[in-house]
N, C-alpha and C positions, 0 to 999 in steps of 0.2 A: 504494499500500499504505500503509494507516494503522498506528498505532503497536500496535494491538491484533493486527492480521495479522502485523506483524513479530515481536511478541513470541511469536505461535503457530508462527512459522515457526523462530524460534532454538530455542524449546522441543522443538519436533518433531525437529529436528536434533539435540540435544544428547541426548535420550532414545534416538535411534537410535544415536549413537555409543556410549552407556552399555550399551546392549542388546548392540550388537557386542563390546565389550570384555569384558562379563559372559560371554558365550558363549566366547570366547578365554581367558579367565583361570580360568573354571570349566566347564571342558567336562563333558559328562556321561559318568560313568563306564559301563563296558561293562554293568553290571547296570542303572543307569538308561536306558542306550539300548536295551537288550533289553527293559526294562520298558515303554518308550514305544512301541516297534515291537509289541509285543503288545497293548497297548491301542488302538494304531491299527487292527491286524488285527480285533479283536474289535469295536471300534466300525463298521468297515466291515461286518462279519458282522451285527450287529445291523440297522443301516441297511437292509441289502438284504432283511431279513424283513419291513420295514414297507411299508404300503401308502403310495402316493404322498401321501396327505393327513396320514398318520402322520409321515413323512418330513419334510413341511414344517414341521409342528408342532414335530418334535423340532430343527429346524434353527435354528426360531424361538426355542426355549429357548437353544440354544447361543448364537445370536448376541447375544440379552440378555445371558446371562451373561458373554460375552467382552466386550461392550461395558462392563458395569458395572466388571470386573476393570481393563479399560483407562482407565475413568474413574477410578477410586480410585488406580492408579498415578499418572496424570498430577498428581490432585491432590496427591499426595504429593510429586512431584517439584517442582511449582509452589510448595508449602509449603518445600521445602528452598531453593529458588531465592529466595524472598522473605526467608528467613531469614540466607541469604548476603548479600544485598543489605543487609539490616537490620544485621548483623553489621561489614559494610565501613563503613556510616555511622557506627556506635557507636565504631569504633577510630579513623576521622578525626576524630570530635569529641574524643576522649579526647586524641588529639595535638595538637589545636590548642588544647585547654584547658590545657595544660603550658606 
């Protein structure tokens, strides 16, 4: 495992931990859970009305949209990670300079 793979592993694990903590610390309200359930039901109803070809096209659109959202979240997480490292270095430099 090279350095890039190691960093990917660390980031993936930390993002998973933060996701789990978010779900625990900010659970859906009853209204939000009901809305999500309704959206799932409507989504399923719509998909059942589509032809196989149309369903594949919609799944592709959804996959691309989800991938983009995931990439964006990862970008912001990595940016925060880099900011934290840079801040740590700056604090160390300031302490050494005194």
